[in-house]
N, C-alpha and C positions, 0 to 999 in steps of 0.2 A: 364635452362629444365624444365618444366612444376611442380609443386608440388605434389608428391604425398600422395591418398588418401582412403584408405582404403573404403569398402562396408559400407555400412549402414551410420549410423548416425557419423557425425566429429565430436565427443566430449561423455566423458566418463560418463559422470552426470547423464546421465538419457536417457530409450532404449525407441527404436520407437516403437512405440503402436496405431495405427488410430483408434479413439474412436468409429467409427461401429461394430469393430473384439473384443474387450472387455465387457465382462460380466457386467449386470445392476450394477450400486451402488441400496444400499440399504438405506437409510436417515430414524432419527427418523419419523417414526408416515404415512412412504411412502410418505413424501413429495417430489416432483421433482426436486425443489433446495433449496439446501441449503446457505440460503442467509446473506454476513458478510459485512457491511456496515464499510470501513475502511475511522478513519476523521486524514490526517495530520496535525500534532503542529511540528510546521518548525521554522525555526530565520532564518530571512534573516542576513548578520555580514554588522554591521556597516561599518563598515573597515574588505577589507578582509584580510586572512590570507596569507603571503606570502611563496609561493613557491605549494600554494592549486591552484584543478583542478576544475573552475565553470564553464560550460559547456557554450557555446553559447548563447545559448537559455535562458538562465536564466537570468534575468530576463522576456526574452518574449516579448510577447502584443504587441502595442503601442507606450508603453512609450522609448524599448532600454536600453542598459548600458550606464553608460552617470562617467566621468571623478566623483573623486572621493573628495565630500563627494556627495554618489550620496542618495540625500534626499528622491527624488520622492519616489523609485523603493522602498527606504529600511522604510520607512514608508506605502506605499500600501502594504508592507507588514506585516509591524506592527499593524495596523489592523484589521488582522484574528484577531489577540488574545488580545485583545482588546476590539473587539468589534464581527467580525463577528460570532466568536466561541458563544457566546452568545443567536445569534441570529439561530447559527446550532443548541444547545442546548435544546431550546425550541418546535424545527419541531420534533428533537428527541424523545427524552420526552411524546412527544404529543401520538407519537405512539408506545411507549418502547421500543423503539431499545436498544441493549448493543451491543453498537459500540467497535473495536478495533481501540486505541489511537495509530497511526505508531506516535512514541512521536521521536524527536531528542537529542541531548544531551545537547543543551543551553537549551533547554527549560524548560528539565528536574533539569537543576543546577538555572535555571536568573526568572521561571516562577509558583512561587507556587502554587498561583489561578488554575492552570491550572491544574495542578493535584488535587487538591483539588476535581476541578470541574469532571475529570476524579474516583478518584475513589469517590466520594460517590453515583456513575451510577455500581458500579461494573465493568465497560471498560475495557478493557485486555490489556494496558500494552508492546506495541513492542519495538524495537529496530529500525530507523529512520537513521543511521549517526551522525555524529558532527553534523553539521550545513546544511540549503540548499546550501554552498557554499566553501562548502568540503565534492566531490565523491571523492568518492574510484578509482583508475585506475589503471592500470598493469605498471603505470612510477613509482609506490610505490616499495620501495623492500617488502620483506616479512615483515621482522623488522616492518616495520614502519607501513605495514596494522594491521599488527596483535597488538599493541601496536592502534592503531586507534579504533580499533573493542574492544578490552580488554575496553580501555579507553570510551568511548560508555557505552557498558554494567555494565560497574564499576557505571557509574555517575548517570546510571538511574535506577539500585536499589537505590545506596545509598541516594537517592533524592524521591524514590517511597516504598520502600522498599521491593520489589520484582523485580527477575533478569528477561529479557522482557525471555520468550520462542521464540519469532518471528522476521522474524528478514526483512523489506520492505528500501534498500538502499535509502539513497539522490540520485532522480534521475535517479534510477534505477542500481548504479551505484557499477561494481564490477573488480575485477581483474579477469585473471584462477584462483586463489585460492582459491579463496572469501569463495566460502558453504564449504568447508573443514578446515578452520579459522574460519568459521560463528562454523559447528558444534561442534569443538575444544572446544569452547566455551561454550557450550551449547544448540544452536540456536536449537531448534528444523523443524522449519520453515520456509520459502523461501517465498517472494513474487516478487521476482526481474525475473522472467520467463513469461512473457503473452503465453503464444503456446497451452493454454489447457484451457479446460469448467470443467475441474473435474481437484481434486488429484491431484499425484504420487508420489513416492521415489523419495531421488535424492542418486543417488552414494557418499560418502565420507565412507573413511575408519572408524571413528572414533567411530560413532553413526551411531542413524538410522533417515534420516532429512526424508521429506517428499518438497514436492512444492505448496503451495495457490496460480493460475495462480491470479492477478488479468487480471479484464476486462480491458484493456488497453483503448479501442476505447471508453469507456465510463463514465472515466474522463475526473472529470471538465476541468483541464487546457490543457491539452491534446487536449480538442474536441472542446471545443468553444474557449479558451485563445490564443491559439497557432493556431491550422487549424482554427481559427475563424469561426466557425460553427455560426450559430445565437443563443442567447439562448433558441428561443423559440422554435429550429429548433433541437437542445441538448436536449432540454426536448422530444421530438419525436423520434431522433433518441432511445436515451434510451429507453423510452416505447416500442416502437415497438420491439429492440433487446429483451427485456425482453422477450416481447410477442412471439417473433421465440424460445428462449431457456423454456422459459414453455409452451410451446409444444413440443416440442423435450423433455423434463424432462419426458415426460412421457413413455416412452419405456429407455431411458436412462437417467436420473437425472443428474442435470449436480449443479456446482460450480457457482456462484456469491460475486467476491468481488469486492466493486465494492467502489471508492477512489472518494472524496470529498477536496477539500480546505477552510477552513473557509475565508480565506481574500479574495477568490474572491468568492463562493457561500453563505458567508455571509450575500454581496452585499445587502442592501433593494429593488434593484428589481433585483432579482439575487434567493431570501431567495423562495418566494412564487412557482417555479419550482419543486425546493428541495420537498417543502410538496406536491405537486398532483403527482411526481416519484413515492412516499415514498406509497402515497396510491391509486397506481396502483396497484405499488408492492403486497402491504400485504391487500388490499382488497381479495386479488385471496387464495382460499385454493391449497393445499398442499408447502405452504412454512414453511421448516426452517428458523425463524433467529438465528444466533448463533455467538461466536465468532472465530478466526481464532484459537487459540487455541481447543476448543468444535468442528469445522470441522476438524480440523485432529486428535485429538482423536476419533473419530468414523471410520475417516477412516481407519485409523490402525487396529482395533479393525475389523471390519468385512470384508474391501477389498480383 
C-alpha cells in the first residue's frame, strides 16, 4: 500500500514559503546581499574510526579511496591546514573579510595555530562535526548522536574559549532529529539545508533557531572537485550566479553564504580565482559582509 502523505510540506522543521510571496528583507544600509564567507577547517583522519560513516564521495575527485594507509588522500587534505589556509588568509585579509570558520572538533583539539589565526581576525567559529570522516546519520542512536554533538561543541569551547552558536554538519550530515538536538545544545543557526536565498525559522521544541542556507552550487568542492567543473568555468559560475542574485536583491534582498575549502582553493593555481571572485563581489555597492551570527541576529530582530 502506498505511503500516506499529508498536504503541503512532508516534514515539520520549516514552513512552505515561496520567496516571491514574502515581504522584502531589509539588511543594514539597505544592502542587496548579506555575504557570509564560510571557511571549512576539516581533519581527514589517518585511520577511520570503526563504525563511522564516511560517504562514498569522500575524498572524491580523481584519487579515489584507497586501502589503509591512504597516504595520498590524507596528506592531500592535510595540505589545507599546513599551506592552503595561509594563502586563503592572505587573500581574505586583502579585502578585510571577517569570515566564519566551520571548525571540526579534531582541528580544535590538535591545531592551535589554526585557532590562533581565526581568533586574531575575530572570525566566528561554528561547529562542523567531529571530523570529515565521521558523519552524522540516522544509523546513530539518539544517545550516540547527542554524545557526538555535545562532544564536538565541548571540544571547540574548551580549545577556543567560546561555544559555537552555528553549525554546519560534516558533509551536511544529519539524522531526522539533528536540528532539535542542536537546539538543545544552544545552537542558534544551522547551515545544512541549501534550499533558499534568505534565512528562515526552523521549528524546534526547545529554542529559537534559524536556517542560514548555503549556496551549495557555488561550493568549490561540490562544483569543481566532485562535478569536475573546470576551475576557470567555476570562477565564471560563481560570478555569474552572484550577478543574478545581486540583480534580484534590488527587489528582494538575499543572503549569499559561500563555502570554500583551503585544501582545494588554497592550491597555487587556484588561489587567484578566489581573489578575482572576491574582487568582483566586494567591488559592488550594497554588499553587507558579515558573519553567520551577525546575519541571523539581524534577521531575528527585523524579519
